[in-house]
DSSP file (Angstrom, degrees, kcal/mol; ACC not computed):
  #  RESIDUE AA STRUCTURE BP1 BP2  ACC     N-H-->O    O-->H-N    N-H-->O    O-->H-N    TCO  KAPPA ALPHA  PHI   PSI    X-CA   Y-CA   Z-CA
    1    1 A X              0   0    0      0, 0.0     2,-0.4     0, 0.0     9,-0.0   0.000 360.0 360.0 360.0 134.8  -14.5  -12.3  -10.8
    2    2 A X        -     0   0    0      2,-0.0     9,-1.5     1,-0.0     2,-0.4  -0.636 360.0-160.7 -77.0 126.5  -11.9  -13.6   -8.5
    3    3 A X  B     -A   10   0A   0     -2,-0.4     2,-0.9     7,-0.2     7,-0.2  -0.845  16.9-125.8-108.6 146.1  -13.1  -13.5   -4.9
    4    4 A X  S >  S-     0   0    0      5,-1.0     3,-3.6    -2,-0.4     5,-0.3  -0.808  73.6 -50.1 -95.1 103.8  -10.8  -13.6   -1.9
    5    5 A X  T 3  S-     0   0    0     -2,-0.9    -1,-0.2     1,-0.3     0, 0.0   0.791 107.7 -56.7  41.7  42.4  -11.8  -16.4    0.4
    6    6 A X  T 3  S+     0   0    0      1,-0.1    -1,-0.3     3,-0.1    -3,-0.0   0.645 101.3 133.2  70.7  13.5  -15.4  -15.3    0.5
    7    7 A X  S <  S-     0   0    0     -3,-3.6    -2,-0.1     2,-0.2    -1,-0.1   0.649  70.2-123.3 -74.3 -13.0  -14.5  -11.8    1.7
    8    8 A X  S    S+     0   0    0      1,-0.2     2,-0.5    -4,-0.1    -1,-0.1   0.640  76.3 114.2  83.1  12.4  -16.7  -10.1   -0.9
    9    9 A X        -     0   0    0     -5,-0.3    -5,-1.0   153,-0.1    -1,-0.2  -0.970  51.7-156.0-120.6 117.5  -13.9   -8.1   -2.5
   10   10 A X  B >   -A    3   0A   0     -2,-0.5     3,-1.6    -7,-0.2     4,-0.3  -0.547  26.3-118.9 -93.2 156.9  -12.9   -9.0   -6.0
   11   11 A X  G >  S+     0   0    0     -9,-1.5     3,-1.8     1,-0.3     4,-0.4   0.850 112.7  65.0 -60.4 -33.9   -9.6   -8.3   -7.7
   12   12 A X  G 3  S+     0   0    0      1,-0.3     4,-0.5   -10,-0.2    -1,-0.3   0.684  95.9  59.0 -64.5 -16.6  -11.4   -6.1  -10.3
   13   13 A X  G <> S+     0   0    0     -3,-1.6     4,-2.5     1,-0.2    -1,-0.3   0.563  82.0  86.5 -86.4  -9.8  -12.3   -3.7   -7.4
   14   14 A X  H <> S+     0   0    0     -3,-1.8     4,-2.8    -4,-0.3     5,-0.2   0.942  88.6  45.9 -60.6 -51.8   -8.6   -3.1   -6.5
   15   15 A X  H  > S+     0   0    0     -4,-0.4     4,-2.2     1,-0.2    -1,-0.2   0.955 116.9  43.0 -58.2 -54.5   -7.9   -0.3   -8.9
   16   16 A X  H  > S+     0   0    0     -4,-0.5     4,-2.2     1,-0.2    -1,-0.2   0.879 114.1  52.4 -59.5 -36.4  -11.2    1.6   -8.2
   17   17 A X  H  X S+     0   0    0     -4,-2.5     4,-2.8     2,-0.2    -1,-0.2   0.909 107.6  51.0 -67.8 -40.1  -10.7    1.1   -4.5
   18   18 A X  H  X S+     0   0    0     -4,-2.8     4,-2.5    -5,-0.2    -1,-0.2   0.919 109.6  51.3 -60.1 -42.3   -7.2    2.5   -4.6
   19   19 A X  H  X S+     0   0    0     -4,-2.2     4,-2.6    -5,-0.2    -2,-0.2   0.906 110.6  49.0 -61.1 -41.3   -8.5    5.5   -6.4
   20   20 A X  H  X S+     0   0    0     -4,-2.2     4,-2.8     2,-0.2     5,-0.5   0.945 110.7  49.4 -61.4 -49.1  -11.1    5.9   -3.7
   21   21 A X  H  X S+     0   0    0     -4,-2.8     4,-2.3     1,-0.2     5,-0.4   0.887 113.4  47.5 -59.7 -39.6   -8.6    5.6   -0.9
   22   22 A X  H  X S+     0   0    0     -4,-2.5     4,-2.4     3,-0.2     5,-0.3   0.937 114.2  45.9 -67.0 -47.1   -6.3    8.2   -2.6
   23   23 A X  H  X S+     0   0    0     -4,-2.6     4,-1.4    -5,-0.2    -2,-0.2   0.955 124.3  31.1 -62.3 -52.0   -9.2   10.7   -3.2
   24   24 A X  H  X S+     0   0    0     -4,-2.8     4,-2.1    -5,-0.2    -2,-0.2   0.914 122.9  48.1 -74.3 -43.6  -10.7   10.5    0.3
   25   25 A X  H  X S+     0   0    0     -4,-2.3     4,-2.6    -5,-0.5    -3,-0.2   0.908 110.5  51.5 -64.7 -42.7   -7.5    9.7    2.2
   26   26 A X  H  X S+     0   0    0     -4,-2.4     4,-2.4    -5,-0.4    -1,-0.2   0.912 110.0  49.2 -61.2 -43.5   -5.6   12.5    0.4
   27   27 A X  H  X S+     0   0    0     -4,-1.4     4,-1.4    -5,-0.3    -1,-0.2   0.912 113.7  46.3 -62.4 -42.7   -8.3   15.1    1.3
   28   28 A X  H  X S+     0   0    0     -4,-2.1     4,-1.0     2,-0.2    -2,-0.2   0.870 110.8  52.3 -69.4 -36.5   -8.3   14.0    4.9
   29   29 A X  H >< S+     0   0    0     -4,-2.6     3,-0.6     1,-0.2    -2,-0.2   0.915 107.8  51.6 -65.1 -41.4   -4.5   14.0    5.1
   30   30 A X  H 3< S+     0   0    0     -4,-2.4    -1,-0.2     1,-0.2    -2,-0.2   0.832 113.0  46.0 -63.9 -30.7   -4.4   17.6    3.8
   31   31 A X  H 3< S+     0   0    0     -4,-1.4    -1,-0.2    -5,-0.2    -2,-0.2   0.611  89.6 110.0 -85.7 -12.8   -6.9   18.6    6.5
   32   32 A X    <<  -     0   0    0     -4,-1.0     3,-0.2    -3,-0.6   121,-0.0  -0.358  45.5-171.5 -68.7 141.6   -5.1   16.8    9.3
   33   33 A X  S    S+     0   0    0      1,-0.1     3,-0.2    -2,-0.1    -1,-0.1   0.340  75.8  64.1-110.2   3.1   -3.5   19.0   11.9
   34   34 A X    >   +     0   0    0      1,-0.1     3,-1.5     2,-0.1    12,-0.4   0.079  56.6 116.1-118.0  24.3   -1.7   16.2   13.8
   35   35 A X  T 3  S+     0   0    0      1,-0.3    12,-2.4    -3,-0.2    13,-0.3   0.687  75.2  58.9 -71.0 -16.3    0.8   14.8   11.2
   36   36 A X  T 3  S+     0   0    0     -3,-0.2    -1,-0.3    10,-0.2     2,-0.2   0.581  94.7  84.1 -83.9  -9.9    3.8   15.9   13.3
   37   37 A X  S <  S-     0   0    0     -3,-1.5     9,-2.7     1,-0.1    10,-0.2  -0.615  90.9-100.1 -94.1 151.0    2.6   13.8   16.2
   38   38 A X  B     -B   45   0B   0      7,-0.3     7,-0.3    -2,-0.2     6,-0.1  -0.387  23.0-134.2 -62.8 146.1    3.2   10.0   16.8
   39   39 A X  S    S+     0   0    0      5,-1.9     2,-0.3     1,-0.2    -1,-0.1   0.680  90.9   4.4 -77.1 -16.0    0.2    7.9   15.7
   40   40 A X  S >  S-     0   0    0      4,-0.4     3,-2.2     0, 0.0    -1,-0.2  -0.959 104.3 -70.0-157.3 157.6    0.7    6.0   19.0
   41   41 A X  T 3  S+     0   0    0     -2,-0.3     3,-0.1     1,-0.3    -2,-0.0  -0.272 120.0   6.2 -55.7 129.4    3.0    6.4   22.0
   42   42 A X  T 3  S+     0   0    0      1,-0.3    -1,-0.3    -4,-0.0     2,-0.1   0.568 109.7 110.9  76.7   9.3    6.6    5.5   21.1
   43   43 A X  S <  S-     0   0    0     -3,-2.2    -1,-0.3     1,-0.2     3,-0.1  -0.466  76.4 -70.0-107.1 178.7    5.8    5.1   17.4
   44   44 A X        -     0   0    0     -2,-0.1    -5,-1.9    -6,-0.1    -4,-0.4  -0.167  56.0 -99.7 -58.4 159.1    6.6    7.0   14.2
   45   45 A X  B  >  -B   38   0B   0     -7,-0.3     4,-2.3    -6,-0.1    -7,-0.3  -0.411  36.4-107.7 -70.1 162.3    5.0   10.4   13.7
   46   46 A X  H  > S+     0   0    0     -9,-2.7     4,-2.2   -12,-0.4   -10,-0.2   0.869 123.3  55.6 -60.9 -34.2    2.0   10.3   11.3
   47   47 A X  H  > S+     0   0    0    -12,-2.4     4,-2.0     2,-0.2    -1,-0.2   0.904 107.1  48.4 -65.4 -40.8    4.3   12.0    8.7
   48   48 A X  H  > S+     0   0    0    -13,-0.3     4,-2.3     2,-0.2    -2,-0.2   0.882 109.3  53.5 -65.5 -37.3    6.8    9.2    9.0
   49   49 A X  H  X S+     0   0    0     -4,-2.3     4,-1.9     2,-0.2    -2,-0.2   0.889 106.8  51.8 -64.1 -38.6    4.0    6.7    8.7
   50   50 A X  H  X S+     0   0    0     -4,-2.2     4,-1.6     2,-0.2    -1,-0.2   0.907 108.1  52.3 -61.4 -41.5    3.0    8.5    5.5
   51   51 A X  H  X S+     0   0    0     -4,-2.0     4,-2.5     1,-0.2    -2,-0.2   0.900 105.6  54.2 -60.0 -40.8    6.6    8.1    4.4
   52   52 A X  H  X S+     0   0    0     -4,-2.3     4,-2.5     1,-0.2    -1,-0.2   0.884 106.0  52.9 -59.6 -38.8    6.4    4.4    5.1
   53   53 A X  H  X S+     0   0    0     -4,-1.9     4,-2.2     2,-0.2    -1,-0.2   0.838 107.0  52.0 -67.3 -31.7    3.3    4.2    2.9
   54   54 A X  H  X S+     0   0    0     -4,-1.6     4,-2.3     2,-0.2    -2,-0.2   0.927 110.5  47.9 -66.9 -45.1    5.3    5.9    0.1
   55   55 A X  H  X S+     0   0    0     -4,-2.5     4,-2.9     1,-0.2     5,-0.2   0.906 110.8  53.1 -59.4 -40.9    8.0    3.3    0.5
   56   56 A X  H  X S+     0   0    0     -4,-2.5     4,-2.7     1,-0.2     5,-0.2   0.921 109.9  45.3 -63.0 -45.4    5.4    0.6    0.5
   57   57 A X  H  X S+     0   0    0     -4,-2.2     4,-2.3     2,-0.2    -1,-0.2   0.893 114.0  50.7 -67.1 -36.7    3.8    1.7   -2.8
   58   58 A X  H  X S+     0   0    0     -4,-2.3     4,-1.8     2,-0.2    -2,-0.2   0.943 114.3  43.0 -64.7 -47.5    7.3    2.1   -4.3
   59   59 A X  H  X S+     0   0    0     -4,-2.9     4,-2.1     1,-0.2    -2,-0.2   0.931 117.1  46.1 -63.3 -45.9    8.4   -1.4   -3.3
   60   60 A X  H  X S+     0   0    0     -4,-2.7     4,-2.8    -5,-0.2     5,-0.2   0.828 106.8  58.3 -71.5 -30.7    5.1   -3.0   -4.3
   61   61 A X  H  X S+     0   0    0     -4,-2.3     4,-2.8    -5,-0.2     5,-0.3   0.954 109.4  45.0 -58.7 -49.8    5.0   -1.2   -7.6
   62   62 A X  H  X S+     0   0    0     -4,-1.8     4,-2.3     1,-0.2     5,-0.3   0.912 113.6  49.9 -62.2 -42.4    8.3   -2.7   -8.6
   63   63 A X  H  X S+     0   0    0     -4,-2.1     4,-2.2     1,-0.2    -1,-0.2   0.937 114.5  44.3 -61.2 -46.2    7.3   -6.2   -7.3
   64   64 A X  H  X S+     0   0    0     -4,-2.8     4,-1.4     2,-0.2    -2,-0.2   0.936 114.1  47.6 -66.4 -47.3    4.0   -6.0   -9.3
   65   65 A X  H  < S+     0   0    0     -4,-2.8     4,-0.5    -5,-0.2     3,-0.3   0.923 115.7  44.4 -63.0 -44.2    5.5   -4.7  -12.5
   66   66 A X  H >< S+     0   0    0     -4,-2.3     3,-1.0    -5,-0.3    -1,-0.2   0.887 112.8  51.8 -67.6 -37.7    8.3   -7.2  -12.5
   67   67 A X  H >< S+     0   0    0     -4,-2.2     3,-0.7    -5,-0.3    -1,-0.2   0.711  96.3  69.9 -72.3 -19.2    6.0  -10.1  -11.6
   68   68 A X  T 3< S+     0   0    0     -4,-1.4    -1,-0.2    -3,-0.3    -2,-0.2   0.745 108.6  34.9 -68.7 -21.5    3.6   -9.2  -14.4
   69   69 A X  T <  S+     0   0    0     -3,-1.0     2,-0.3    -4,-0.5    -1,-0.2   0.233 114.9  57.1-119.5  15.3    6.2  -10.4  -16.9
   70   70 A X    <   -     0   0    0     -3,-0.7     3,-0.1    -4,-0.1    -1,-0.1  -0.997  68.0-139.5-144.4 141.2    7.8  -13.3  -15.1
   71   71 A X  S    S+     0   0    0     -2,-0.3    52,-3.0     1,-0.2     2,-0.3   0.736  94.6  21.2 -71.5 -20.7    6.3  -16.5  -13.7
   72   72 A X  E     +c  123   0C   0     50,-0.2     2,-0.3    -3,-0.0    -1,-0.2  -0.964  67.9 169.0-150.6 127.6    8.6  -16.3  -10.6
   73   73 A X  E     -c  124   0C   0     50,-2.1    52,-2.2    -2,-0.3     2,-0.4  -0.986  14.7-156.0-138.7 150.3   10.4  -13.3   -9.1
   74   74 A X  E     -c  125   0C   0     -2,-0.3     2,-0.3    50,-0.2    52,-0.2  -0.968  10.1-174.4-127.7 144.1   12.3  -12.8   -5.8
   75   75 A X  E     -c  126   0C   0     50,-2.6    52,-3.3    -2,-0.4     3,-0.1  -0.928  29.8-102.8-132.5 154.8   12.9   -9.5   -3.9
   76   76 A X        -     0   0    0     -2,-0.3    49,-0.0    50,-0.2    -1,-0.0  -0.352  48.9 -93.7 -70.1 160.7   14.9   -8.6   -0.8
   77   77 A X        -     0   0    0     49,-0.1     2,-0.6     1,-0.1    -1,-0.1  -0.264  41.9-105.9 -68.8 165.2   13.0   -7.9    2.3
   78   78 A X        -     0   0    0     -3,-0.1     2,-1.4    48,-0.1     3,-0.2  -0.855  18.8-153.6-100.6 119.5   12.0   -4.3    3.2
   79   79 A X     >  +     0   0    0     -2,-0.6     4,-2.4     1,-0.2     5,-0.2  -0.660  22.4 175.8 -91.1  79.9   14.1   -2.6    5.9
   80   80 A X  H  > S+     0   0    0     -2,-1.4     4,-2.4     1,-0.2     5,-0.2   0.863  70.5  50.8 -62.9 -42.8   11.3   -0.2    6.9
   81   81 A X  H  > S+     0   0    0      1,-0.2     4,-2.0     2,-0.2    -1,-0.2   0.936 114.5  44.5 -61.0 -46.4   13.0    1.4    9.9
   82   82 A X  H  > S+     0   0    0      1,-0.2     4,-2.8     2,-0.2     5,-0.3   0.905 113.0  50.5 -65.1 -42.4   16.2    2.2    8.0
   83   83 A X  H  X S+     0   0    0     -4,-2.4     4,-1.4     1,-0.2    -1,-0.2   0.906 111.4  47.5 -65.6 -41.0   14.3    3.4    4.9
   84   84 A X  H  <>S+     0   0    0     -4,-2.4     5,-1.2    -5,-0.2     4,-0.3   0.907 115.2  47.5 -65.0 -40.4   12.1    5.8    6.9
   85   85 A X  H ><5S+     0   0    0     -4,-2.0     3,-1.4    -5,-0.2    -2,-0.2   0.950 111.3  47.0 -67.1 -50.9   15.2    7.1    8.8
   86   86 A X  H 3<5S+     0   0    0     -4,-2.8    -1,-0.2     1,-0.3    -2,-0.2   0.765 109.8  54.3 -68.2 -23.6   17.5    7.7    5.8
   87   87 A X  T 3<5S-     0   0    0     -4,-1.4    -1,-0.3    -5,-0.3    -2,-0.2   0.503 100.9-137.2 -88.6  -2.4   14.8    9.5    3.8
   88   88 A X  T X>5 +     0   0    0     -3,-1.4     3,-1.1    -4,-0.3     4,-0.8   0.857  39.2 165.1  54.1  44.3   14.2   11.9    6.7
   89   89 A X  G >4< +     0   0    0     -5,-1.2     3,-0.6     1,-0.3    -1,-0.1   0.823  68.2  66.8 -59.9 -31.2   10.4   11.8    6.4
   90   90 A X  G 34 S+     0   0    0     -6,-0.3    -1,-0.3     1,-0.2   -43,-0.1   0.844 109.5  36.9 -59.2 -32.9   10.1   13.5    9.9
   91   91 A X  G <4 S+     0   0    0     -3,-1.1    -1,-0.2     2,-0.1    -2,-0.2   0.515  95.8 111.6 -96.3  -6.8   11.6   16.7    8.4
   92   92 A X  S << S-     0   0    0     -4,-0.8     2,-0.4    -3,-0.6    -4,-0.0  -0.211  79.3 -95.7 -71.0 157.9   10.0   16.5    5.0
   93   93 A X     >  -     0   0    0      1,-0.1     4,-1.9     2,-0.0     3,-0.2  -0.595  28.9-141.9 -72.9 126.9    7.3   18.9    3.7
   94   94 A X  H  > S+     0   0    0     -2,-0.4     4,-2.6     1,-0.2     5,-0.2   0.907  97.4  54.5 -58.8 -46.9    3.8   17.4    4.4
   95   95 A X  H  > S+     0   0    0      1,-0.2     4,-2.3     2,-0.2    -1,-0.2   0.887 108.7  49.2 -59.4 -39.8    2.3   18.7    1.1
   96   96 A X  H  > S+     0   0    0      2,-0.2     4,-2.3     1,-0.2    -1,-0.2   0.893 110.8  49.9 -65.9 -40.3    5.0   17.1   -0.9
   97   97 A X  H  X S+     0   0    0     -4,-1.9     4,-2.7     2,-0.2    -2,-0.2   0.923 111.7  48.0 -64.5 -43.8    4.6   13.7    0.9
   98   98 A X  H  X S+     0   0    0     -4,-2.6     4,-2.7     2,-0.2    -2,-0.2   0.930 112.2  49.2 -63.1 -44.8    0.9   13.7    0.3
   99   99 A X  H  X S+     0   0    0     -4,-2.3     4,-2.7    -5,-0.2     5,-0.2   0.908 112.7  47.6 -62.0 -42.2    1.2   14.6   -3.4
  100  100 A X  H  X S+     0   0    0     -4,-2.3     4,-2.7     2,-0.2     5,-0.3   0.934 112.4  49.0 -64.9 -45.5    3.8   11.8   -3.9
  101  101 A X  H  X S+     0   0    0     -4,-2.7     4,-2.0     1,-0.2    -2,-0.2   0.921 114.2  46.4 -59.5 -45.1    1.7    9.3   -2.0
  102  102 A X  H  X S+     0   0    0     -4,-2.7     4,-2.3    -5,-0.2     5,-0.2   0.957 114.5  45.9 -62.4 -51.1   -1.4   10.2   -4.1
  103  103 A X  H  X S+     0   0    0     -4,-2.7     4,-2.2     1,-0.2    -2,-0.2   0.915 113.3  48.5 -60.6 -45.3    0.4   10.2   -7.4
  104  104 A X  H  X S+     0   0    0     -4,-2.7     4,-2.4    -5,-0.2    -1,-0.2   0.903 112.7  47.6 -65.9 -40.3    2.2    6.9   -6.9
  105  105 A X  H  X S+     0   0    0     -4,-2.0     4,-2.3    -5,-0.3    -1,-0.2   0.858 110.0  52.6 -70.1 -33.9   -1.0    5.1   -5.7
  106  106 A X  H  X S+     0   0    0     -4,-2.3     4,-1.8     2,-0.2    -1,-0.2   0.897 110.6  48.4 -65.8 -38.4   -3.0    6.5   -8.7
  107  107 A X  H  X S+     0   0    0     -4,-2.2     4,-2.3    -5,-0.2    -2,-0.2   0.920 110.1  51.5 -64.9 -42.6   -0.2    5.1  -11.0
  108  108 A X  H  X S+     0   0    0     -4,-2.4     4,-3.0     1,-0.2     5,-0.2   0.896 106.4  54.3 -62.5 -38.7   -0.3    1.8   -9.2
  109  109 A X  H  X S+     0   0    0     -4,-2.3     4,-2.4     1,-0.2    -1,-0.2   0.920 108.4  50.0 -58.1 -43.2   -4.1    1.7   -9.6
  110  110 A X  H  X S+     0   0    0     -4,-1.8     4,-1.0     2,-0.2    -2,-0.2   0.915 111.8  47.8 -59.7 -45.7   -3.5    2.2  -13.4
  111  111 A X  H >< S+     0   0    0     -4,-2.3     3,-0.7     1,-0.2     4,-0.3   0.931 112.2  48.7 -62.4 -47.1   -1.0   -0.7  -13.4
  112  112 A X  H >< S+     0   0    0     -4,-3.0     3,-1.5     1,-0.3    -2,-0.2   0.889 106.5  56.6 -62.6 -40.2   -3.3   -3.0  -11.5
  113  113 A X  H 3< S+     0   0    0     -4,-2.4    -1,-0.3     1,-0.3    -2,-0.2   0.758 109.7  46.8 -64.5 -23.5   -6.2   -2.3  -13.8
  114  114 A X  T << S+     0   0    0     -4,-1.0     2,-0.3    -3,-0.7    -1,-0.3   0.372  82.2 125.5 -97.1   4.2   -4.1   -3.4  -16.7
  115  115 A X    <   -     0   0    0     -3,-1.5     2,-0.1    -4,-0.3     5,-0.1  -0.471  64.4-122.3 -69.0 125.1   -2.8   -6.6  -15.1
  116  116 A X    >>  -     0   0    0     -2,-0.3     4,-0.9     1,-0.1     3,-0.8  -0.449  15.0-127.7 -66.7 136.0   -3.5   -9.6  -17.3
  117  117 A X  G >4 S+     0   0    0      1,-0.3     3,-0.7     2,-0.2     4,-0.3   0.854 109.0  56.0 -54.0 -36.8   -5.5  -12.2  -15.5
  118  118 A X  G >4 S+     0   0    0      1,-0.2     3,-1.1     2,-0.2    -1,-0.3   0.857 101.5  57.2 -64.5 -34.6   -3.0  -14.9  -16.3
  119  119 A X  G X4 S+     0   0    0     -3,-0.8     3,-2.2     1,-0.2    15,-0.3   0.737  86.5  79.1 -68.9 -22.2   -0.2  -12.9  -14.6
  120  120 A X  G << S+     0   0    0     -4,-0.9    15,-2.6    -3,-0.7    16,-0.3   0.744  89.7  55.4 -60.2 -23.0   -2.1  -12.9  -11.3
  121  121 A X  G <  S+     0   0    0     -3,-1.1    -1,-0.3    -4,-0.3    -2,-0.2   0.508  80.0 119.1 -87.8  -5.0   -0.9  -16.4  -10.7
  122  122 A X    <   -     0   0    0     -3,-2.2    12,-2.0    -4,-0.1     2,-0.4  -0.274  68.6-111.9 -61.6 150.0    2.8  -15.6  -11.0
  123  123 A X  E     -cD  72 133C   0    -52,-3.0   -50,-2.1    10,-0.2     2,-0.4  -0.689  29.9-171.7 -94.5 135.5    4.9  -16.2   -7.9
  124  124 A X  E     -cD  73 132C   0      8,-3.2     8,-2.7    -2,-0.4     2,-0.4  -0.990   2.0-169.0-125.0 131.0    6.5  -13.5   -5.8
  125  125 A X  E     -c   74   0C   0    -52,-2.2   -50,-2.6    -2,-0.4     2,-0.5  -0.985   1.5-167.9-120.2 129.9    8.9  -14.1   -3.0
  126  126 A X  E >   -c   75   0C   0     -2,-0.4     3,-2.2     4,-0.3   -50,-0.2  -0.963  56.9 -56.6-119.7 114.5    9.9  -11.3   -0.6
  127  127 A X  T 3  S-     0   0    0    -52,-3.3   -52,-0.1    -2,-0.5   -51,-0.0  -0.293 114.7 -23.3  56.3-130.9   12.9  -12.0    1.6
  128  128 A X  T 3  S+     0   0    0     -3,-0.1    -1,-0.3     2,-0.0     3,-0.1   0.321 106.6 119.9 -94.5   6.0   12.3  -15.0    3.7
  129  129 A X  S <  S-     0   0    0     -3,-2.2    -3,-0.1     1,-0.1     3,-0.1  -0.255  75.0 -91.3 -69.3 159.2    8.5  -14.8    3.5
  130  130 A X        -     0   0    0      1,-0.1    -4,-0.3    -5,-0.1    -1,-0.1  -0.375  54.5 -89.6 -65.1 147.8    6.4  -17.6    1.9
  131  131 A X        -     0   0    0     -6,-0.1     2,-0.3    -3,-0.1    -6,-0.2  -0.276  46.4-165.7 -59.6 146.1    5.8  -17.3   -1.8
  132  132 A X  E     -D  124   0C   0     -8,-2.7    -8,-3.2    -3,-0.1     2,-0.2  -0.907  22.2-113.6-126.3 155.6    2.6  -15.4   -2.8
  133  133 A X  E  >  -D  123   0C   0     -2,-0.3     4,-2.6   -10,-0.2   -10,-0.2  -0.545  35.0-111.8 -77.9 159.3    0.8  -15.2   -6.1
  134  134 A X  H  > S+     0   0    0    -12,-2.0     4,-2.3   -15,-0.3   -13,-0.2   0.876 120.9  54.9 -59.1 -36.9    0.8  -11.7   -7.7
  135  135 A X  H  > S+     0   0    0    -15,-2.6     4,-2.5     2,-0.2     5,-0.2   0.938 108.3  47.2 -62.4 -46.4   -2.9  -11.5   -6.9
  136  136 A X  H  > S+     0   0    0    -16,-0.3     4,-2.7     1,-0.2    -2,-0.2   0.912 111.4  51.5 -61.1 -42.6   -2.3  -12.2   -3.2
  137  137 A X  H  X S+     0   0    0     -4,-2.6     4,-2.0     2,-0.2    -1,-0.2   0.915 110.9  48.4 -59.7 -43.3    0.6   -9.7   -3.1
  138  138 A X  H  X S+     0   0    0     -4,-2.3     4,-1.7     2,-0.2    -2,-0.2   0.923 113.4  45.5 -65.1 -45.9   -1.7   -7.0   -4.7
  139  139 A X  H  X S+     0   0    0     -4,-2.5     4,-2.1     1,-0.2    -1,-0.2   0.876 111.2  53.6 -65.8 -37.0   -4.6   -7.7   -2.3
  140  140 A X  H  X S+     0   0    0     -4,-2.7     4,-2.6    -5,-0.2    -1,-0.2   0.866 104.0  56.7 -65.5 -35.5   -2.2   -7.7    0.7
  141  141 A X  H  X S+     0   0    0     -4,-2.0     4,-2.7     2,-0.2    -1,-0.2   0.933 107.3  48.2 -59.1 -45.6   -0.9   -4.3   -0.5
  142  142 A X  H  X S+     0   0    0     -4,-1.7     4,-2.6     1,-0.2    -2,-0.2   0.931 112.3  48.2 -61.1 -45.6   -4.4   -2.9   -0.2
  143  143 A X  H  X S+     0   0    0     -4,-2.1     4,-2.4     2,-0.2    -1,-0.2   0.893 112.2  49.5 -62.9 -39.8   -5.0   -4.4    3.2
  144  144 A X  H  X S+     0   0    0     -4,-2.6     4,-2.0     2,-0.2    -2,-0.2   0.918 111.2  49.4 -64.2 -44.8   -1.6   -3.0    4.4
  145  145 A X  H  X S+     0   0    0     -4,-2.7     4,-2.4     1,-0.2    -2,-0.2   0.930 112.1  47.9 -60.1 -46.7   -2.5    0.4    3.1
  146  146 A X  H  X S+     0   0    0     -4,-2.6     4,-2.2     1,-0.2    -2,-0.2   0.907 107.5  56.4 -62.4 -41.8   -5.8    0.4    4.8
  147  147 A X  H  X S+     0   0    0     -4,-2.4     4,-1.2     1,-0.2    -1,-0.2   0.932 113.1  40.3 -54.1 -48.7   -4.3   -0.8    8.1
  148  148 A X  H  X S+     0   0    0     -4,-2.0     4,-2.1     1,-0.2    -1,-0.2   0.822 109.5  58.1 -76.1 -30.5   -2.0    2.2    8.1
  149  149 A X  H  X S+     0   0    0     -4,-2.4     4,-3.2     1,-0.2     5,-0.5   0.868 103.5  55.0 -64.8 -33.9   -4.6    4.7    6.9
  150  150 A X  H  X S+     0   0    0     -4,-2.2     4,-2.1     2,-0.2    -1,-0.2   0.904 108.2  48.8 -62.0 -40.2   -6.7    3.7    9.9
  151  151 A X  H  < S+     0   0    0     -4,-1.2    -2,-0.2    -5,-0.2    -1,-0.2   0.883 118.2  40.4 -66.2 -37.5   -3.7    4.6   12.1
  152  152 A X  H  < S+     0   0    0     -4,-2.1    -2,-0.2     1,-0.1    -1,-0.2   0.898 133.4  17.5 -75.0 -42.3   -3.3    7.9   10.3
  153  153 A X  H  < S-     0   0    0     -4,-3.2    -3,-0.2     1,-0.2    -2,-0.2   0.555 109.9 -98.3-114.9 -12.5   -7.0    8.9    9.9
  154  154 A X    ><  -     0   0    0     -4,-2.1     3,-1.1    -5,-0.5     4,-0.3  -0.135  36.6 -83.4 103.5 155.8   -9.0    6.8   12.4
  155  155 A X  T 3  S+     0   0    0      1,-0.2     3,-0.3     2,-0.1    -1,-0.1   0.783 125.1  44.8 -66.4 -29.5  -11.0    3.6   12.0
  156  156 A X  T 3  S+     0   0    0      1,-0.2    -1,-0.2    -3,-0.1    -2,-0.1   0.356  85.6  95.3 -98.9   6.1  -14.2    5.4   10.8
  157  157 A X  S <  S+     0   0    0     -3,-1.1     2,-0.3    -7,-0.1    -1,-0.2   0.838  90.0  14.8 -70.5 -33.9  -12.6    7.8    8.3
  158  158 A X  S    S-     0   0    0     -4,-0.3     2,-0.4    -3,-0.3  -137,-0.0  -0.846  81.7 -95.2-136.4 167.3  -13.0    5.7    5.1
  159  159 A X        -     0   0    0     -2,-0.3     2,-0.3  -139,-0.0    -3,-0.0  -0.758  45.8-149.8 -83.2 131.9  -14.8    2.7    3.6
  160  160 A X        -     0   0    0     -2,-0.4   -17,-0.1     1,-0.1  -143,-0.0  -0.703  17.8-131.1-107.5 156.2  -12.6   -0.4    3.9
  161  161 A X        -     0   0    0     -2,-0.3     3,-0.1   -19,-0.1    -1,-0.1   0.764  36.7-126.4 -73.8 -26.7  -12.4   -3.4    1.7
  162  162 A X        +     0   0    0      1,-0.3     2,-0.2   -19,-0.1  -153,-0.1   0.458  57.7 149.1  87.5   2.3  -12.6   -5.9    4.5
  163  163 A X        -     0   0    0      1,-0.1    -1,-0.3   -24,-0.1     2,-0.3  -0.476  47.6-124.6 -69.0 136.3   -9.4   -7.6    3.3
  164  164 A X        -     0   0    0     -2,-0.2     2,-0.3    -3,-0.1   -21,-0.2  -0.620  22.6-122.4 -79.5 142.1   -7.3   -9.2    6.1
  165  165 A X  S    S+     0   0    0     -2,-0.3   -25,-0.1   -22,-0.2   -24,-0.1  -0.680  90.8  38.8 -84.3 137.3   -3.7   -8.0    6.2
  166  166 A X        +     0   0    0     -2,-0.3    -1,-0.2   -26,-0.1    -2,-0.0   0.924  61.4 173.9  89.9  61.4   -1.1  -10.8    5.9
  167  167 A X              0   0    0      1,-0.3    -2,-0.1   -31,-0.2   -30,-0.1   0.699 360.0 360.0 -74.0 -19.8   -2.7  -13.1    3.3
  168  168 A X              0   0    0    -32,-0.1    -1,-0.3   -38,-0.1   -38,-0.1   0.515 360.0 360.0 -72.0 360.0    0.4  -15.4    3.1
């Protein structure tokens, strides 16, 4: 099993952990009563942050799938402010956003579980960022998701992987 810098979280745990985050996170999001409020002063609403997580899974799905069949791939950077604004997440129906976030992450878990070990070393470049292996990109996605779920649901809401965000 591939271990990340002694963090105790193996790549083989990514798919099941995503399924856990979706199951527990989705239930907590449906029960939340504060999704119209900013997650911090001057920040996006929690609903917009959920939209950002949808954008993140969409972008990372494409990066992962394309990198699974090429030794080197490059993608444009992600313009998060613009994408959240043009998709009008602030006005969107909460139930639809939660369902989309859940479905897309469950699909990504399926994709990750089928990722060939050899493909994990393929190189991914996003914008001007340093190159990452597909494995690093995948683990960074989990850490990014967890970071924002903490903002949405609180630090104690779920079990976390312990992965640091920003592996590059």
